[in-house]
Every structure is written in C-alpha cells, then in structure tokens.
C-alpha positions in Angstrom: -141.5 -3.5 -27.4 -142.5 -4.6 -30.9 -140.5 -7.8 -30.6 -142.3 -8.8 -27.4 -145.7 -7.9 -28.7 -145.2 -9.9 -31.8 -144.1 -12.9 -29.8 -146.9 -12.7 -27.2 -149.6 -12.1 -29.9 -148.4 -15.1 -31.9 -148.2 -17.3 -28.9 -151.7 -16.3 -27.7 -153.2 -17.0 -31.1 -151.4 -20.4 -31.3 -152.4 -21.4 -27.7 -156.1 -20.5 -28.4 -156.0 -22.6 -31.5 -154.3 -25.5 -29.8 -156.7 -25.3 -26.9 -159.7 -25.5 -29.3 -158.1 -28.5 -31.0 -157.6 -30.2 -27.6 -161.3 -29.8 -26.7 -162.8 -30.5 -30.2 -160.8 -33.8 -30.6 -161.7 -35.0 -27.1 -158.2 -34.9 -25.6 -159.7 -33.3 -22.4 -161.9 -36.4 -21.9 -158.8 -38.5 -21.8 -157.6 -36.5 -18.9 -160.6 -37.7 -16.9 -160.1 -41.4 -17.4 -160.8 -44.1 -14.9 -163.6 -42.1 -13.1 -161.1 -39.5 -11.9 -158.7 -36.9 -13.1 -155.5 -38.2 -14.7 -153.3 -35.4 -13.5 -150.0 -36.9 -14.9 -151.5 -37.4 -18.3 -153.1 -33.9 -18.3 -149.8 -32.3 -17.3 -148.0 -34.1 -20.0 -150.5 -33.1 -22.6 -150.3 -29.5 -21.5 -146.5 -29.5 -21.5 -146.5 -30.8 -25.1 -148.9 -28.2 -26.3 -147.6 -25.4 -24.1 -143.9 -25.8 -25.0 -144.8 -26.6 -28.6 -146.9 -23.4 -28.9 -144.1 -21.2 -27.6 -141.5 -22.7 -29.9 -143.8 -22.4 -32.9 -144.1 -18.7 -32.0 -140.3 -18.4 -31.9 -139.9 -20.3 -35.2 -142.4 -17.9 -36.9 -140.9 -14.7 -35.3 -138.7 -13.6 -38.1 -141.3 -14.1 -40.8 -144.0 -12.4 -38.8 -141.8 -9.5 -37.8 -141.0 -8.8 -41.5 -144.7 -9.1 -42.5 -146.1 -7.0 -39.7 -143.9 -3.9 -40.3 -143.1 -4.5 -43.9 -139.4 -4.8 -43.2 -137.1 -5.3 -46.2 -133.9 -7.2 -45.7 -130.9 -5.4 -47.1 -129.4 -8.0 -49.5 -127.4 -5.5 -51.4 -126.7 -2.1 -49.7 -128.0 0.8 -51.6 -125.9 3.9 -50.8 -123.4 4.7 -48.1 -126.0 4.8 -45.2 -127.0 1.2 -45.7 -123.4 0.2 -46.1 -122.6 1.8 -42.8 -125.6 0.1 -41.2 -124.5 -3.4 -42.4 -120.9 -2.7 -41.3 -121.9 -1.6 -37.9 -124.1 -4.6 -37.3 -121.3 -6.9 -38.5 -118.8 -5.3 -36.2 -121.1 -5.6 -33.2 -122.0 -9.2 -34.0 -118.3 -10.1 -34.2 -117.6 -8.4 -30.9 -120.5 -10.2 -29.3 -119.4 -13.6 -30.8 -122.5 -14.3 -32.8 -123.2 -15.0 -36.4 -124.1 -12.1 -38.7 -127.9 -11.5 -38.4 -130.1 -10.3 -41.3 -130.5 -6.6 -41.3 -133.8 -5.0 -42.4 -135.3 -1.6 -42.7 -138.9 -0.6 -42.4 -140.7 2.6 -43.0 -142.2 4.1 -39.9 -142.1 7.5 -38.2 -141.5 6.2 -34.7 -138.0 5.5 -33.4 -137.7 1.8 -33.1 -135.5 -1.2 -33.6 -135.9 -4.8 -32.6 -134.1 -8.2 -32.9 -135.7 -11.6 -33.1 -134.9 -15.1 -34.4 -134.6 -18.8 -33.5 -130.9 -18.7 -32.4 -127.9 -16.5 -31.9 -126.6 -17.3 -35.4 -129.9 -17.1 -37.2 -131.4 -13.7 -36.1 -132.9 -10.6 -37.6 -132.2 -6.9 -36.6 -134.8 -4.5 -38.0 -134.5 -0.7 -37.8 -137.2 1.9 -38.5 -136.5 4.9 -40.9 -137.7 7.1 -38.1 -134.9 6.0 -35.8 -132.3 6.6 -38.6 -133.7 10.1 -39.2 -133.9 11.1 -35.5 -130.5 9.9 -34.2 -126.9 10.4 -35.1 -124.6 7.5 -36.0 -123.1 7.2 -32.5 -126.6 6.8 -31.0 -127.7 4.4 -33.7 -124.6 2.3 -33.2 -125.4 2.1 -29.5 -129.0 1.1 -30.3 -127.8 -1.6 -32.7 -125.4 -2.8 -29.9 -128.5 -3.1 -27.6 -130.3 -5.3 -30.1 -127.2 -7.4 -30.8 -126.9 -7.9 -27.0 -130.5 -9.2 -26.9 -129.4 -11.8 -29.5 -126.1 -12.6 -27.8 -127.8 -13.0 -24.4 -130.2 -15.5 -25.8 -133.2 -13.4 -24.7 -135.7 -14.7 -27.2 -134.9 -18.4 -26.5 -135.0 -17.8 -22.7 -138.3 -15.9 -23.2 -139.6 -18.9 -25.2 -138.7 -21.3 -22.4 -140.4 -19.2 -19.8 -143.4 -18.7 -22.0 -143.6 -22.5 -22.6 -143.5 -23.3 -18.9 -146.2 -20.6 -18.3 -148.3 -21.9 -21.2 -148.1 -25.4 -19.6 -149.4 -24.3 -16.2 -152.0 -21.9 -17.7 -153.5 -24.8 -19.7 -153.1 -27.3 -16.8 -154.7 -25.1 -14.1 -157.5 -23.9 -16.4 -158.5 -27.5 -17.1 -158.1 -28.7 -13.5 -160.2 -25.9 -12.1 -162.5 -25.9 -15.1 -163.2 -29.6 -14.5 -164.0 -29.1 -10.9 -166.4 -26.2 -11.7 -168.0 -28.1 -14.5 -168.4 -31.2 -12.3 -170.1 -29.2 -9.6 -172.4 -27.6 -12.1 -173.4 -30.9 -13.8 -173.2 -33.3 -10.9 -172.0 -36.0 -13.4 -168.4 -36.8 -13.5 -168.7 -38.9 -16.6 -169.5 -35.8 -18.7 -166.5 -33.8 -17.4 -164.3 -32.4 -20.1 -166.7 -32.8 -23.0 -169.4 -30.2 -22.8 -169.8 -26.7 -24.1 -170.0 -25.4 -20.5 -166.6 -26.9 -19.7 -165.1 -25.4 -22.9 -166.3 -21.9 -22.1 -165.1 -22.2 -18.5 -161.7 -23.3 -19.6 -161.4 -20.6 -22.2 -162.3 -17.9 -19.6 -159.9 -19.3 -17.0 -157.1 -19.6 -19.6 -157.6 -15.9 -20.5 -157.4 -14.9 -16.8 -154.4 -17.1 -16.1 -152.8 -15.9 -19.4 -153.0 -12.3 -18.1 -151.1 -13.3 -15.0 -148.5 -15.1 -17.1 -148.1 -12.0 -19.3 -147.2 -10.0 -16.1 -144.4 -12.5 -15.4 -143.2 -12.4 -19.0 -143.1 -8.6 -19.0 -141.2 -8.6 -15.7 -138.6 -10.8 -17.3 -138.5 -8.5 -20.4 -137.9 -5.4 -18.2 -135.1 -7.1 -16.4 -133.4 -8.2 -19.6 -133.6 -4.6 -21.0 -131.1 -3.5 -18.4 -128.7 -6.2 -19.6 -129.2 -5.2 -23.2 -128.6 -1.5 -22.3 -125.3 -2.6 -20.7 -124.4 -4.5 -23.8 -125.3 -1.5 -26.0 -123.0 0.6 -23.8 -120.2 -1.9 -24.1 -120.5 -2.2 -27.9 -121.4 1.4 -28.8 -120.2 3.4 -25.9 -121.9 4.3 -22.6 -122.3 7.9 -23.5 -123.9 7.1 -26.8 -126.3 4.6 -25.2 -127.3 7.2 -22.6 -127.7 9.8 -25.4 -129.9 7.4 -27.4 -132.1 6.7 -24.5 -132.5 10.5 -23.9 -133.6 11.0 -27.4 -136.2 8.2 -27.0 -137.3 9.7 -23.7 -137.8 13.1 -25.4 -140.7 11.6 -27.4 -142.6 9.4 -24.9 -144.8 6.7 -26.3 -143.4 6.7 -29.9 -140.7 4.1 -29.2 -142.7 2.1 -26.6 -145.8 1.2 -28.5 -147.0 0.8 -32.1 -150.0 3.0 -32.7 -152.3 0.0 -32.9 -151.6 -0.8 -29.3 -151.6 2.7 -27.8 -155.4 2.6 -27.1 -154.8 -0.1 -24.5 -152.9 2.4 -22.3 -150.0 0.1 -21.6 -147.5 3.0 -22.1 -149.4 5.2 -19.7 -148.6 5.8 -16.0 -149.8 3.9 -13.0 -149.0 0.7 -11.3 -151.3 -1.5 -13.4 -149.8 -0.2 -16.6 -146.3 -0.7 -15.3 -147.1 -4.4 -14.8 -147.7 -4.9 -18.5 -144.8 -2.7 -19.7 -142.1 -4.6 -21.6 -139.5 -1.9 -20.9 -138.5 -0.1 -17.7 -138.9 3.7 -17.6 -136.3 5.5 -19.6 -135.1 7.4 -16.5 -134.4 4.1 -14.7 -132.4 2.8 -17.6 -130.3 5.9 -17.9 -129.7 5.9 -14.1 -128.6 2.3 -14.3 -126.0 3.1 -17.0 -124.7 6.1 -15.1 -124.2 4.0 -12.0 -122.6 1.1 -13.8 -119.0 0.5 -12.9 
C-alpha cells in the first residue's frame, strides 16, 4: 500500500505543478490557435507532460520512499538478523532473475514491506521493524518473495506507463471540456485558455478525472497483488505465504494504510472504499493461493 500511495502522491503533486506551469506560461493558449482548438497539438503537449510526470515520479520513488519512512539501507549487516535478511533477499532475487536490490529497514510498529525503483536491476526492498517482530522467518521470507516478485514482474514500470497514459487523457479532457465551458461563459473564443476562470475550471475537472484515473490504477494494483502473492508462494513456499497473509489479516488496517491516511477511510468496508483499495481483501488472496494449481 505504501509503495502505491507514495507513487500516486508524488505523481499528483508533479501533475498539479506541471498543469500550473502550462497555464502560467500560456501553453494552453497555443492549443487554441487559428480560431479553433488544435486537438493534435493539445494531445501532444498533454502526452509529453503526462508521461513525463509519471516517469519523474518513478525516478524519485526510491529517494522519496527512504525519506518518507526514514528507511536506512543496510550497507554492512549488523548482527545475524540483518545478515539473514540480506541473504534471503539475494536468494530470492537470483531465483527471480533480477539484480540484487537495496535492502532497507525502517522503524514502524505496523507490519509492512514494499518494493520500488526504476528498473528490475535498480530497486529497493524496505521492511518495517514491526513486520520483523510479528512474523517468523518462513513468513518473512514469503513476504520478501512477494516484494521481489513485484520487481521481477515489472509492476512499477507498468504502473508508470498506465499512469502516464491516464495523466495524458486527464490533462487532455480537462482542457477540452474546460475550454468549451470557458468559451460558453465568456462568449469570446479569442480569450479561451488564458483566463483565471479557465484555470479554475481545468483544475476542478482535472481533480475529478484524476479520481477516476485513481480507481483504474487501484484496480490494476489489486490485480497485480495476486500475481505477487503467487510469486511469494513460489519463492518462499505457499504455506508460508498463506500464513503471512493470515498474520496480516489478524490485525486489519495496520498493514493496509499508514496512520496518516487512515482518516480517509480507504481501508474500511463498502463498495466505494473498495474502489480505492490498492490491495484485495486478505480472504480473497488466501483463497486464490489455496486454489492455485
């Protein structure tokens, strides 16, 4: 969950900044050249900024992940526990056919672990102290296999591509519809794309369309979790993966959301909440592993 929240939060901040730059420097006006809407030019501009924003978010993901949770990369293992952690990650990485990721620890009471990074061979796996205290080594190994599978499956890169495409269409549709509304309100096509009214309309539409895009991203995230669970079962053992999920399920909410986000109610029940959940329910994940051939 933390991996997805960091990526989406960074992407949102970057897209808002880029959208403001587009408007302030008059790039929107260029989209209304020749007394009409230059749809091809507008789409190209939105694609450059939309894809660029997503890949900037990905490039910053390791740095922001370390900063946000205070994760410390294990450069020299201190004690047998850290040696085991490094050795387990290395073994899983070799089995998955990827480069050895950085391994980091961060101090937090909740059971959590996440993986992020630009590519399969330049990734980060971070583990909370709460997870290390709450699970045995077989369960931890399965969780690490789950995170290594996210890297091996290219989930962050695929998520970035999807987010980039969605960013493009969020920016594009917000400006097309915003231009039409602004024109209807002003009655002067020559002023389209340049006023404060247009800016406010576009920002509002971009927020609304961004929520819809988030639902799509979260659906993709839930789907990929099943694949990562299967990878964790393959690398760490199916029984251990099921057991680890049962431990997570015994403390609902702790592993799903950092405390700063619990107030939004995303981890709660209900259809609306489930649309914005990055992970499927624990029961569904366990059932999928039990039914796997």
